[in-house]
N, CA and C atoms of all chains as a GROMACS GRO file, in nm:
protein
  615
    1MET      N    1   7.405   9.221   8.508
    1MET     CA    2   7.530   9.273   8.452
    1MET      C    3   7.578   9.396   8.528
    2ASN      N    4   7.480   9.484   8.565
    2ASN     CA    5   7.521   9.606   8.636
    2ASN      C    6   7.581   9.575   8.772
    3VAL      N    7   7.521   9.478   8.844
    3VAL     CA    8   7.574   9.439   8.975
    3VAL      C    9   7.716   9.386   8.960
    4VAL      N   10   7.735   9.301   8.857
    4VAL     CA   11   7.868   9.244   8.832
    4VAL      C   12   7.969   9.355   8.808
    5VAL      N   13   7.929   9.455   8.726
    5VAL     CA   14   8.021   9.564   8.694
    5VAL      C   15   8.059   9.640   8.821
    6ILE      N   16   7.960   9.670   8.906
    6ILE     CA   17   7.990   9.747   9.027
    6ILE      C   18   8.083   9.669   9.120
    7VAL      N   19   8.051   9.540   9.140
    7VAL     CA   20   8.136   9.459   9.228
    7VAL      C   21   8.279   9.451   9.173
    8CYS      N   22   8.291   9.429   9.041
    8CYS     CA   23   8.424   9.416   8.981
    8CYS      C   24   8.502   9.546   8.992
    9ILE      N   25   8.434   9.661   8.977
    9ILE     CA   26   8.506   9.787   8.989
    9ILE      C   27   8.556   9.807   9.132
   10ILE      N   28   8.472   9.768   9.232
   10ILE     CA   29   8.516   9.782   9.371
   10ILE      C   30   8.638   9.693   9.398
   11VAL      N   31   8.633   9.567   9.348
   11VAL     CA   32   8.747   9.477   9.366
   11VAL      C   33   8.871   9.534   9.298
   12SER      N   34   8.852   9.595   9.178
   12SER     CA   35   8.966   9.654   9.107
   12SER      C   36   9.027   9.768   9.186
   13VAL      N   37   8.942   9.848   9.252
   13VAL     CA   38   8.994   9.960   9.332
   13VAL      C   39   9.078   9.905   9.447
   14VAL      N   40   9.029   9.796   9.511
   14VAL     CA   41   9.108   9.735   9.619
   14VAL      C   42   9.242   9.686   9.566
   15SER      N   43   9.241   9.619   9.450
   15SER     CA   44   9.366   9.571   9.391
   15SER      C   45   9.461   9.686   9.362
   16ALA      N   46   9.407   9.795   9.307
   16ALA     CA   47   9.492   9.910   9.276
   16ALA      C   48   9.552   9.967   9.404
   17GLY      N   49   9.473   9.969   9.512
   17GLY     CA   50   9.527  10.018   9.639
   17GLY      C   51   9.641   9.932   9.688
   18LEU      N   52   9.627   9.799   9.675
   18LEU     CA   53   9.735   9.709   9.719
   18LEU      C   54   9.861   9.731   9.636
   19CYS      N   55   9.843   9.750   9.503
   19CYS     CA   56   9.960   9.775   9.416
   19CYS      C   57  10.028   9.905   9.454
   20ILE      N   58   9.948  10.010   9.482
   20ILE     CA   59  10.008  10.138   9.519
   20ILE      C   60  10.083  10.124   9.652
   21ALA      N   61  10.025  10.043   9.745
   21ALA     CA   62  10.093  10.022   9.874
   21ALA      C   63  10.230   9.961   9.852
   22ARG      N   64  10.239   9.859   9.763
   22ARG     CA   65  10.369   9.797   9.738
   22ARG      C   66  10.463   9.895   9.668
   23ALA      N   67  10.408   9.977   9.577
   23ALA     CA   68  10.493  10.073   9.507
   23ALA      C   69  10.550  10.176   9.604
   24LEU      N   70  10.473  10.212   9.708
   24LEU     CA   71  10.524  10.309   9.806
   24LEU      C   72  10.618  10.242   9.904
   25LEU      N   73  10.586  10.118   9.949
   25LEU     CA   74  10.667  10.051  10.052
   25LEU      C   75  10.794   9.991   9.993
   26GLY      N   76  10.777   9.926   9.876
   26GLY     CA   77  10.876   9.836   9.818
   26GLY      C   78  11.018   9.881   9.839
   27PRO      N   79  11.102   9.798   9.903
   27PRO     CA   80  11.234   9.847   9.943
   27PRO      C   81  11.327   9.876   9.825
   28THR      N   82  11.308   9.811   9.710
   28THR     CA   83  11.402   9.830   9.599
   28THR      C   84  11.330   9.880   9.475
   29VAL      N   85  11.411   9.924   9.377
   29VAL     CA   86  11.352   9.978   9.253
   29VAL      C   87  11.274   9.870   9.176
   30PRO      N   88  11.328   9.747   9.157
   30PRO     CA   89  11.246   9.646   9.086
   30PRO      C   90  11.114   9.617   9.154
   31ASP      N   91  11.109   9.622   9.289
   31ASP     CA   92  10.982   9.603   9.358
   31ASP      C   93  10.880   9.707   9.314
   32ARG      N   94  10.924   9.832   9.313
   32ARG     CA   95  10.833   9.939   9.272
   32ARG      C   96  10.794   9.922   9.126
   33ALA      N   97  10.890   9.882   9.041
   33ALA     CA   98  10.860   9.869   8.898
   33ALA      C   99  10.755   9.760   8.875
   34ILE      N  100  10.770   9.645   8.944
   34ILE     CA  101  10.673   9.536   8.923
   34ILE      C  102  10.537   9.576   8.979
   35ALA      N  103  10.538   9.657   9.087
   35ALA     CA  104  10.410   9.702   9.144
   35ALA      C  105  10.340   9.797   9.046
   36LEU      N  106  10.416   9.886   8.981
   36LEU     CA  107  10.354   9.977   8.886
   36LEU      C  108  10.307   9.903   8.761
   37ASP      N  109  10.383   9.798   8.722
   37ASP     CA  110  10.340   9.714   8.611
   37ASP      C  111  10.205   9.649   8.643
   38ALA      N  112  10.195   9.597   8.766
   38ALA     CA  113  10.067   9.535   8.808
   38ALA      C  114   9.957   9.640   8.815
   39LEU      N  115   9.993   9.764   8.851
   39LEU     CA  116   9.892   9.872   8.855
   39LEU      C  117   9.838   9.900   8.716
   40VAL      N  118   9.928   9.897   8.615
   40VAL     CA  119   9.883   9.916   8.476
   40VAL      C  120   9.787   9.804   8.437
   41VAL      N  121   9.818   9.680   8.480
   41VAL     CA  122   9.730   9.568   8.447
   41VAL      C  123   9.593   9.588   8.511
   42VAL      N  124   9.591   9.633   8.638
   42VAL     CA  125   9.463   9.656   8.706
   42VAL      C  126   9.384   9.765   8.633
   43LEU      N  127   9.456   9.869   8.587
   43LEU     CA  128   9.390   9.979   8.515
   43LEU      C  129   9.328   9.929   8.385
   44VAL      N  130   9.406   9.851   8.308
   44VAL     CA  131   9.354   9.798   8.181
   44VAL      C  132   9.235   9.706   8.208
   45ASN      N  133   9.246   9.629   8.318
   45ASN     CA  134   9.135   9.542   8.359
   45ASN      C  135   9.007   9.625   8.382
   46GLY      N  136   9.023   9.736   8.453
   46GLY     CA  137   8.908   9.822   8.480
   46GLY      C  138   8.849   9.881   8.353
   47ILE      N  139   8.937   9.925   8.260
   47ILE     CA  140   8.887   9.979   8.133
   47ILE      C  141   8.814   9.870   8.056
   48GLY      N  142   8.866   9.744   8.065
   48GLY     CA  143   8.798   9.632   7.999
   48GLY      C  144   8.658   9.611   8.054
   49ILE      N  145   8.644   9.626   8.187
   49ILE     CA  146   8.510   9.611   8.247
   49ILE      C  147   8.416   9.718   8.194
   50MET      N  148   8.465   9.844   8.189
   50MET     CA  149   8.380   9.952   8.137
   50MET      C  150   8.346   9.929   7.991
   51ALA      N  151   8.443   9.880   7.911
   51ALA     CA  152   8.417   9.853   7.770
   51ALA      C  153   8.310   9.745   7.756
   52ALA      N  154   8.315   9.644   7.844
   52ALA     CA  155   8.214   9.538   7.838
   52ALA      C  156   8.077   9.592   7.875
   53ARG      N  157   8.073   9.688   7.970
   53ARG     CA  158   7.943   9.743   8.010
   53ARG      C  159   7.880   9.822   7.897
   54ASP      N  160   7.963   9.907   7.829
   54ASP     CA  161   7.907   9.995   7.726
   54ASP      C  162   7.908   9.933   7.586
   55GLY      N  163   7.990   9.828   7.566
   55GLY     CA  164   8.011   9.779   7.430
   55GLY      C  165   8.078   9.885   7.343
   56ASP      N  166   8.171   9.961   7.403
   56ASP     CA  167   8.226  10.081   7.340
   56ASP      C  168   8.359  10.049   7.273
   57GLY      N  169   8.371  10.081   7.145
   57GLY     CA  170   8.494  10.052   7.072
   57GLY      C  171   8.609  10.145   7.103
   58LEU      N  172   8.580  10.268   7.146
   58LEU     CA  173   8.687  10.364   7.175
   58LEU      C  174   8.774  10.316   7.290
   59LEU      N  175   8.709  10.256   7.392
   59LEU     CA  176   8.785  10.207   7.507
   59LEU      C  177   8.879  10.094   7.468
   60VAL      N  178   8.844  10.018   7.363
   60VAL     CA  179   8.930   9.909   7.319
   60VAL      C  180   9.064   9.962   7.270
   61ASP      N  181   9.061  10.075   7.198
   61ASP     CA  182   9.186  10.138   7.155
   61ASP      C  183   9.271  10.177   7.275
   62ALA      N  184   9.204  10.233   7.378
   62ALA     CA  185   9.277  10.272   7.498
   62ALA      C  186   9.342  10.150   7.563
   63ILE      N  187   9.272  10.036   7.564
   63ILE     CA  188   9.327   9.914   7.623
   63ILE      C  189   9.456   9.874   7.552
   64LEU      N  190   9.453   9.874   7.419
   64LEU     CA  191   9.573   9.837   7.342
   64LEU      C  192   9.689   9.928   7.374
   65VAL      N  193   9.665  10.061   7.369
   65VAL     CA  194   9.775  10.157   7.384
   65VAL      C  195   9.832  10.152   7.524
   66ILE      N  196   9.745  10.150   7.627
   66ILE     CA  197   9.796  10.152   7.764
   66ILE      C  198   9.871  10.024   7.796
   67GLY      N  199   9.821   9.910   7.745
   67GLY     CA  200   9.890   9.784   7.768
   67GLY      C  201  10.032   9.785   7.712
   68LEU      N  202  10.047   9.834   7.589
   68LEU     CA  203  10.181   9.835   7.528
   68LEU      C  204  10.270   9.939   7.595
   69LEU      N  205  10.212  10.055   7.634
   69LEU     CA  206  10.294  10.158   7.702
   69LEU      C  207  10.346  10.106   7.835
   70GLY      N  208  10.265  10.026   7.906
   70GLY     CA  209  10.310   9.970   8.033
   70GLY      C  210  10.431   9.881   8.013
   71PHE      N  211  10.429   9.802   7.905
   71PHE     CA  212  10.545   9.716   7.877
   71PHE      C  213  10.670   9.799   7.850
   72VAL      N  214  10.655   9.904   7.767
   72VAL     CA  215  10.772   9.987   7.734
   72VAL      C  216  10.828  10.054   7.860
   73ALA      N  217  10.738  10.099   7.948
   73ALA     CA  218  10.783  10.167   8.070
   73ALA      C  219  10.862  10.071   8.158
   74THR      N  220  10.809   9.948   8.176
   74THR     CA  221  10.880   9.849   8.258
   74THR      C  222  11.017   9.819   8.200
   75LEU      N  223  11.022   9.804   8.066
   75LEU     CA  224  11.148   9.777   7.998
   75LEU      C  225  11.249   9.888   8.023
   76ALA      N  226  11.204  10.013   8.013
   76ALA     CA  227  11.294  10.127   8.032
   76ALA      C  228  11.347  10.131   8.175
   77VAL      N  229  11.258  10.110   8.273
   77VAL     CA  230  11.303  10.110   8.413
   77VAL      C  231  11.405  10.000   8.436
   78SER      N  232  11.379   9.882   8.376
   78SER     CA  233  11.469   9.770   8.396
   78SER      C  234  11.608   9.798   8.340
   79ARG      N  235  11.615   9.852   8.218
   79ARG     CA  236  11.745   9.881   8.157
   79ARG      C  237  11.819   9.988   8.237
   80PHE      N  238  11.745  10.090   8.280
   80PHE     CA  239  11.807  10.200   8.354
   80PHE      C  240  11.860  10.151   8.488
   81THR      N  241  11.782  10.066   8.557
   81THR     CA  242  11.824  10.015   8.687
   81THR      C  243  11.947   9.928   8.675
   82GLU      N  244  11.955   9.852   8.567
   82GLU     CA  245  12.068   9.761   8.552
   82GLU      C  246  12.199   9.838   8.543
   83SER      N  247  12.196   9.957   8.481
   83SER     CA  248  12.320  10.032   8.468
   83SER      C  249  12.349  10.117   8.591
   84ARG      N  250  12.248  10.144   8.675
   84ARG     CA  251  12.268  10.236   8.786
   84ARG      C  252  12.269  10.171   8.924
   85GLY      N  253  12.227  10.044   8.936
   85GLY     CA  254  12.213   9.982   9.068
   85GLY      C  255  12.076  10.011   9.125
   86SER      N  256  12.028   9.926   9.216
   86SER     CA  257  11.888   9.931   9.255
   86SER      C  258  11.868   9.953   9.404
   87SER      N  259  11.942  10.045   9.465
   87SER     CA  260  11.923  10.065   9.610
   87SER      C  261  11.801  10.151   9.636
   88MET      N  262   7.140   8.637   7.634
   88MET     CA  263   7.130   8.600   7.775
   88MET      C  264   7.247   8.512   7.818
   89ILE      N  265   7.268   8.403   7.742
   89ILE     CA  266   7.381   8.315   7.773
   89ILE      C  267   7.512   8.389   7.752
   90ALA      N  268   7.516   8.473   7.647
   90ALA     CA  269   7.638   8.550   7.623
   90ALA      C  270   7.665   8.643   7.740
   91ASP      N  271   7.558   8.706   7.795
   91ASP     CA  272   7.577   8.794   7.910
   91ASP      C  273   7.633   8.719   8.029
   92ILE      N  274   7.577   8.598   8.055
   92ILE     CA  275   7.623   8.521   8.171
   92ILE      C  276   7.768   8.479   8.152
   93ALA      N  277   7.803   8.432   8.032
   93ALA     CA  278   7.942   8.391   8.006
   93ALA      C  279   8.036   8.508   8.023
   94SER      N  280   7.995   8.625   7.968
   94SER     CA  281   8.078   8.743   7.978
   94SER      C  282   8.098   8.785   8.124
   95ALA      N  283   7.989   8.784   8.202
   95ALA     CA  284   7.999   8.823   8.343
   95ALA      C  285   8.088   8.727   8.420
   96LEU      N  286   8.077   8.598   8.389
   96LEU     CA  287   8.159   8.497   8.457
   96LEU      C  288   8.308   8.521   8.427
   97LEU      N  289   8.340   8.545   8.298
   97LEU     CA  290   8.480   8.568   8.261
   97LEU      C  291   8.534   8.694   8.328
   98ILE      N  292   8.451   8.800   8.333
   98ILE     CA  293   8.498   8.925   8.391
   98ILE      C  294   8.522   8.910   8.541
   99VAL      N  295   8.430   8.839   8.610
   99VAL     CA  296   8.448   8.819   8.754
   99VAL      C  297   8.574   8.738   8.781
  100LEU      N  298   8.595   8.630   8.702
  100LEU     CA  299   8.715   8.548   8.721
  100LEU      C  300   8.842   8.630   8.699
  101GLY      N  301   8.842   8.709   8.591
  101GLY     CA  302   8.960   8.790   8.560
  101GLY      C  303   8.989   8.892   8.668
  102THR      N  304   8.882   8.956   8.719
  102THR     CA  305   8.903   9.057   8.823
  102THR      C  306   8.953   8.993   8.952
  103LEU      N  307   8.901   8.872   8.983
  103LEU     CA  308   8.949   8.803   9.103
  103LEU      C  309   9.096   8.766   9.088
  104LEU      N  310   9.138   8.727   8.965
  104LEU     CA  311   9.279   8.691   8.946
  104LEU      C  312   9.369   8.814   8.961
  105THR      N  313   9.322   8.932   8.913
  105THR     CA  314   9.406   9.050   8.935
  105THR      C  315   9.411   9.084   9.084
  106LEU      N  316   9.303   9.057   9.158
  106LEU     CA  317   9.307   9.078   9.303
  106LEU      C  318   9.409   8.984   9.367
  107VAL      N  319   9.414   8.857   9.319
  107VAL     CA  320   9.513   8.762   9.371
  107VAL      C  321   9.654   8.813   9.344
  108ALA      N  322   9.674   8.870   9.223
  108ALA     CA  323   9.806   8.924   9.190
  108ALA      C  324   9.843   9.037   9.286
  109ALA      N  325   9.748   9.127   9.314
  109ALA     CA  326   9.777   9.239   9.403
  109ALA      C  327   9.803   9.190   9.545
  110LEU      N  328   9.727   9.088   9.589
  110LEU     CA  329   9.750   9.032   9.723
  110LEU      C  330   9.890   8.970   9.733
  111GLY      N  331   9.928   8.894   9.629
  111GLY     CA  332  10.061   8.835   9.628
  111GLY      C  333  10.169   8.940   9.630
  112LEU      N  334  10.144   9.050   9.560
  112LEU     CA  335  10.240   9.161   9.556
  112LEU      C  336  10.264   9.218   9.696
  113VAL      N  337  10.161   9.219   9.779
  113VAL     CA  338  10.177   9.277   9.912
  113VAL      C  339  10.230   9.175  10.011
  114ARG      N  340  10.189   9.047  10.000
  114ARG     CA  341  10.214   8.952  10.108
  114ARG      C  342  10.338   8.865  10.091
  115LEU      N  343  10.386   8.846   9.968
  115LEU     CA  344  10.497   8.751   9.949
  115LEU      C  345  10.630   8.811   9.996
  116PRO      N  346  10.726   8.724  10.034
  116PRO     CA  347  10.841   8.772  10.110
  116PRO      C  348  10.950   8.846  10.031
  117ASP      N  349  10.983   8.806   9.907
  117ASP     CA  350  11.092   8.877   9.839
  117ASP      C  351  11.054   8.914   9.697
  118PHE      N  352  11.142   8.987   9.630
  118PHE     CA  353  11.107   9.042   9.498
  118PHE      C  354  11.068   8.933   9.399
  119PHE      N  355  11.144   8.822   9.399
  119PHE     CA  356  11.123   8.722   9.294
  119PHE      C  357  10.986   8.655   9.311
  120ALA      N  358  10.948   8.628   9.435
  120ALA     CA  359  10.815   8.570   9.459
  120ALA      C  360  10.706   8.669   9.419
  121ARG      N  361  10.728   8.796   9.450
  121ARG     CA  362  10.627   8.897   9.417
  121ARG      C  363  10.611   8.912   9.266
  122GLY      N  364  10.725   8.913   9.193
  122GLY     CA  365  10.718   8.925   9.049
  122GLY      C  366  10.646   8.808   8.986
  123HIS      N  367  10.675   8.687   9.040
  123HIS     CA  368  10.609   8.567   8.989
  123HIS      C  369  10.458   8.578   9.009
  124ALA      N  370  10.414   8.617   9.128
  124ALA     CA  371  10.270   8.628   9.155
  124ALA      C  372  10.206   8.732   9.065
  125ALA      N  373  10.267   8.850   9.059
  125ALA     CA  374  10.207   8.960   8.984
  125ALA      C  375  10.195   8.925   8.837
  126THR      N  376  10.302   8.870   8.777
  126THR     CA  377  10.299   8.848   8.632
  126THR      C  378  10.202   8.737   8.594
  127LYS      N  379  10.214   8.620   8.660
  127LYS     CA  380  10.130   8.507   8.618
  127LYS      C  381   9.982   8.538   8.636
  128ALA      N  382   9.945   8.578   8.757
  128ALA     CA  383   9.804   8.599   8.785
  128ALA      C  384   9.748   8.712   8.700
  129ALA      N  385   9.826   8.821   8.684
  129ALA     CA  386   9.775   8.936   8.612
  129ALA      C  387   9.758   8.905   8.464
  130THR      N  388   9.850   8.827   8.406
  130THR     CA  389   9.838   8.796   8.263
  130THR      C  390   9.710   8.717   8.236
  131LEU      N  391   9.689   8.609   8.312
  131LEU     CA  392   9.569   8.528   8.290
  131LEU      C  393   9.443   8.608   8.323
  132GLY      N  394   9.448   8.687   8.433
  132GLY     CA  395   9.330   8.763   8.471
  132GLY      C  396   9.289   8.863   8.365
  133LEU      N  397   9.390   8.935   8.311
  133LEU     CA  398   9.360   9.034   8.207
  133LEU      C  399   9.304   8.966   8.082
  134SER      N  400   9.361   8.850   8.046
  134SER     CA  401   9.310   8.779   7.928
  134SER      C  402   9.165   8.739   7.948
  135LEU      N  403   9.130   8.691   8.068
  135LEU     CA  404   8.991   8.651   8.093
  135LEU      C  405   8.897   8.771   8.083
  136THR      N  406   8.937   8.884   8.147
  136THR     CA  407   8.850   9.002   8.143
  136THR      C  408   8.830   9.052   8.000
  137LEU      N  409   8.940   9.056   7.922
  137LEU     CA  410   8.927   9.106   7.785
  137LEU      C  411   8.846   9.010   7.699
  138SER      N  412   8.855   8.879   7.726
  138SER     CA  413   8.769   8.785   7.654
  138SER      C  414   8.622   8.811   7.687
  139GLY      N  415   8.595   8.836   7.816
  139GLY     CA  416   8.458   8.868   7.855
  139GLY      C  417   8.408   8.994   7.788
  140ALA      N  418   8.497   9.096   7.774
  140ALA     CA  419   8.458   9.219   7.706
  140ALA      C  420   8.434   9.193   7.557
  141ALA      N  421   8.517   9.101   7.499
  141ALA     CA  422   8.503   9.074   7.355
  141ALA      C  423   8.367   9.014   7.324
  142ILE      N  424   8.312   8.935   7.418
  142ILE     CA  425   8.179   8.876   7.395
  142ILE      C  426   8.074   8.986   7.381
  143GLN      N  427   8.092   9.097   7.458
  143GLN     CA  428   7.991   9.203   7.458
  143GLN      C  429   8.000   9.296   7.339
  144MET      N  430   8.110   9.289   7.262
  144MET     CA  431   8.129   9.384   7.153
  144MET      C  432   8.038   9.350   7.035
  145SER      N  433   7.973   9.453   6.978
  145SER     CA  434   7.888   9.429   6.862
  145SER      C  435   7.969   9.438   6.733
  146ASN      N  436   8.073   9.521   6.735
  146ASN     CA  437   8.155   9.542   6.616
  146ASN      C  438   8.264   9.435   6.606
  147ARG      N  439   8.281   9.376   6.489
  147ARG     CA  440   8.377   9.267   6.477
  147ARG      C  441   8.522   9.317   6.486
  148GLY      N  442   8.545   9.440   6.441
  148GLY     CA  443   8.680   9.495   6.450
  148GLY      C  444   8.725   9.512   6.594
  149ASP      N  445   8.630   9.545   6.684
  149ASP     CA  446   8.666   9.560   6.825
  149ASP      C  447   8.707   9.426   6.885
  150VAL      N  448   8.640   9.319   6.842
  150VAL     CA  449   8.678   9.186   6.890
  150VAL      C  450   8.821   9.154   6.847
  151ALA      N  451   8.854   9.189   6.720
  151ALA     CA  452   8.990   9.164   6.672
  151ALA      C  453   9.092   9.244   6.752
  152LYS      N  454   9.057   9.371   6.784
  152LYS     CA  455   9.150   9.454   6.862
  152LYS      C  456   9.171   9.396   7.001
  153LEU      N  457   9.063   9.345   7.063
  153LEU     CA  458   9.077   9.285   7.195
  153LEU      C  459   9.163   9.159   7.189
  154ALA      N  460   9.145   9.079   7.082
  154ALA     CA  461   9.229   8.961   7.066
  154ALA      C  462   9.375   9.001   7.054
  155LEU      N  463   9.399   9.111   6.980
  155LEU     CA  464   9.536   9.162   6.965
  155LEU      C  465   9.593   9.204   7.100
  156ALA      N  466   9.509   9.270   7.182
  156ALA     CA  467   9.555   9.314   7.315
  156ALA      C  468   9.589   9.193   7.401
  157VAL      N  469   9.509   9.086   7.394
  157VAL     CA  470   9.538   8.965   7.473
  157VAL      C  471   9.670   8.904   7.427
  158ILE      N  472   9.689   8.895   7.295
  158ILE     CA  473   9.814   8.835   7.244
  158ILE      C  474   9.934   8.918   7.286
  159ALA      N  475   9.921   9.053   7.276
  159ALA     CA  476  10.031   9.140   7.315
  159ALA      C  477  10.063   9.122   7.463
  160GLN      N  478   9.959   9.108   7.546
  160GLN     CA  479   9.982   9.089   7.690
  160GLN      C  480  10.056   8.958   7.715
  161PHE      N  481  10.014   8.853   7.645
  161PHE     CA  482  10.078   8.723   7.666
  161PHE      C  483  10.223   8.727   7.620
  162LEU      N  484  10.255   8.806   7.517
  162LEU     CA  485  10.393   8.812   7.469
  162LEU      C  486  10.480   8.902   7.557
  163THR      N  487  10.425   9.015   7.606
  163THR     CA  488  10.510   9.114   7.671
  163THR      C  489  10.522   9.095   7.821
  164ALA      N  490  10.420   9.044   7.889
  164ALA     CA  491  10.427   9.035   8.035
  164ALA      C  492  10.541   8.945   8.083
  165PRO      N  493  10.561   8.824   8.027
  165PRO     CA  494  10.673   8.743   8.073
  165PRO      C  495  10.807   8.807   8.044
  166VAL      N  496  10.818   8.878   7.930
  166VAL     CA  497  10.945   8.942   7.895
  166VAL      C  498  10.978   9.052   7.996
  167ALA      N  499  10.879   9.134   8.030
  167ALA     CA  500  10.902   9.242   8.127
  167ALA      C  501  10.941   9.184   8.262
  168SER      N  502  10.870   9.079   8.304
  168SER     CA  503  10.900   9.018   8.434
  168SER      C  504  11.040   8.957   8.435
  169HIS      N  505  11.077   8.891   8.325
  169HIS     CA  506  11.210   8.830   8.317
  169HIS      C  507  11.319   8.936   8.321
  170LEU      N  508  11.298   9.047   8.248
  170LEU     CA  509  11.398   9.154   8.249
  170LEU      C  510  11.416   9.211   8.389
  171LEU      N  511  11.303   9.236   8.458
  171LEU     CA  512  11.312   9.290   8.594
  171LEU      C  513  11.381   9.191   8.688
  172GLY      N  514  11.349   9.061   8.671
  172GLY     CA  515  11.412   8.961   8.755
  172GLY      C  516  11.562   8.953   8.731
  173ARG      N  517  11.602   8.963   8.605
  173ARG     CA  518  11.745   8.960   8.573
  173ARG      C  519  11.816   9.081   8.634
  174THR      N  520  11.752   9.199   8.618
  174THR     CA  521  11.810   9.319   8.678
  174THR      C  522  11.823   9.303   8.829
  175ALA      N  523  11.717   9.248   8.892
  175ALA     CA  524  11.719   9.235   9.038
  175ALA      C  525  11.830   9.141   9.080
  176HIS      N  526  11.847   9.028   9.009
  176HIS     CA  527  11.951   8.933   9.049
  176HIS      C  528  12.089   8.992   9.027
  177ARG      N  529  12.109   9.063   8.917
  177ARG     CA  530  12.242   9.119   8.888
  177ARG      C  531  12.280   9.230   8.983
  178THR      N  532  12.180   9.306   9.030
  178THR     CA  533  12.213   9.414   9.123
  178THR      C  534  12.212   9.364   9.267
  179GLY      N  535  12.197   9.230   9.286
  179GLY     CA  536  12.219   9.173   9.418
  179GLY      C  537  12.109   9.199   9.518
  180ILE      N  538  11.982   9.187   9.475
  180ILE     CA  539  11.872   9.202   9.569
  180ILE      C  540  11.863   9.076   9.655
  181ALA      N  541  11.841   9.095   9.786
  181ALA     CA  542  11.842   8.984   9.880
  181ALA      C  543  11.725   8.890   9.853
  182LEU      N  544  11.755   8.758   9.862
  182LEU     CA  545  11.649   8.658   9.852
  182LEU      C  546  11.589   8.637   9.990
  183SER      N  547  11.466   8.583   9.990
  183SER     CA  548  11.403   8.549  10.118
  183SER      C  549  11.481   8.437  10.188
  184GLU      N  550  11.471   8.429  10.321
  184GLU     CA  551  11.546   8.325  10.392
  184GLU      C  552  11.488   8.186  10.369
  185HIS      N  553  11.369   8.178  10.308
  185HIS     CA  554  11.308   8.049  10.278
  185HIS      C  555  11.357   7.992  10.146
  186THR      N  556  11.444   8.066  10.074
  186THR     CA  557  11.490   8.021   9.944
  186THR      C  558  11.567   7.891   9.957
  187VAL      N  559  11.531   7.790   9.873
  187VAL     CA  560  11.598   7.660   9.880
  187VAL      C  561  11.720   7.658   9.791
  188LEU      N  562  11.710   7.715   9.670
  188LEU     CA  563  11.816   7.699   9.571
  188LEU      C  564  11.823   7.823   9.483
  189ASP      N  565  11.945   7.874   9.465
  189ASP     CA  566  11.966   7.984   9.371
  189ASP      C  567  12.060   7.934   9.264
  190GLU      N  568  12.005   7.894   9.150
  190GLU     CA  569  12.087   7.827   9.048
  190GLU      C  570  12.181   7.923   8.978
  191LEU      N  571  12.159   8.052   8.989
  191LEU     CA  572  12.243   8.147   8.917
  191LEU      C  573  12.366   8.187   8.996
  192VAL      N  574  12.376   8.145   9.123
  192VAL     CA  575  12.476   8.203   9.210
  192VAL      C  576  12.616   8.152   9.177
  193ASP      N  577  12.627   8.032   9.118
  193ASP     CA  578  12.760   7.978   9.086
  193ASP      C  579  12.806   8.015   8.946
  194GLU      N  580  12.720   8.088   8.874
  194GLU     CA  581  12.756   8.125   8.738
  194GLU      C  582  12.875   8.221   8.740
  195PRO      N  583  12.982   8.190   8.663
  195PRO     CA  584  13.097   8.281   8.665
  195PRO      C  585  13.062   8.416   8.603
  196ASP      N  586  13.103   8.521   8.670
  196ASP     CA  587  13.077   8.656   8.619
  196ASP      C  588  13.167   8.680   8.498
  197PRO      N  589  13.112   8.713   8.381
  197PRO     CA  590  13.196   8.728   8.262
  197PRO      C  591  13.307   8.831   8.277
  198THR      N  592  13.286   8.936   8.353
  198THR     CA  593  13.390   9.038   8.367
  198THR      C  594  13.509   8.985   8.446
  199THR      N  595  13.483   8.908   8.555
  199THR     CA  596  13.594   8.857   8.634
  199THR      C  597  13.669   8.748   8.558
  200VAL      N  598  13.598   8.668   8.480
  200VAL     CA  599  13.665   8.566   8.400
  200VAL      C  600  13.761   8.633   8.302
  201ALA      N  601  13.715   8.739   8.239
  201ALA     CA  602  13.801   8.810   8.145
  201ALA      C  603  13.926   8.863   8.216
  202LYS      N  604  13.912   8.912   8.339
  202LYS     CA  605  14.028   8.964   8.412
  202LYS      C  606  14.126   8.851   8.444
  203ASP      N  607  14.072   8.731   8.481
  203ASP     CA  608  14.158   8.619   8.516
  203ASP      C  609  14.241   8.576   8.396
  204LEU      N  610  14.184   8.582   8.277
  204LEU     CA  611  14.257   8.538   8.159
  204LEU      C  612  14.372   8.630   8.128
  205LYS      N  613  14.357   8.757   8.161
  205LYS     CA  614  14.469   8.849   8.140
  205LYS      C  615  14.578   8.818   8.242
   0.00000   0.00000   0.00000
């Protein structure tokens, strides 16, 4: 189990790096928004791995809250971009 | 023992799917392809990882909370992706040159139709 956790955390760090690269490069605002949305998913994924390692209930609350906050943030960026243009 | 193996298998699969999502985000040619890769792969990957975590939980309430998180992810991820895609299409983001068909391009713009009627 410990080996699995370490390997999964390393893979998650690589995924997060790729998402950050797209968020920095991405030519338009929706590109950056979808990259940050994917970054939130990678983060929640990582917290899920830690929760599975410890069997810790506190981290489960964090998973719920961060997941829903990511949705609200994407929604806000989308509405704002639609009224302002996405250059 | 079997629970540990099942949990580890689910977590590895989920993490690999989020890696696929991140790879698609970097390598695919235009916004719409990237959004498709990120949303689909990430939704399934997160659900698998959280299911694997739910197996490890000793408290039954934590399992319920994880199930709630999976359901919320399944409901909200497609909505967020659809909203971003709609915004991108309306603000005129360029499609990749490999695009075969854009079904929304012939849709009459409601504002111009209203002007024509006047």
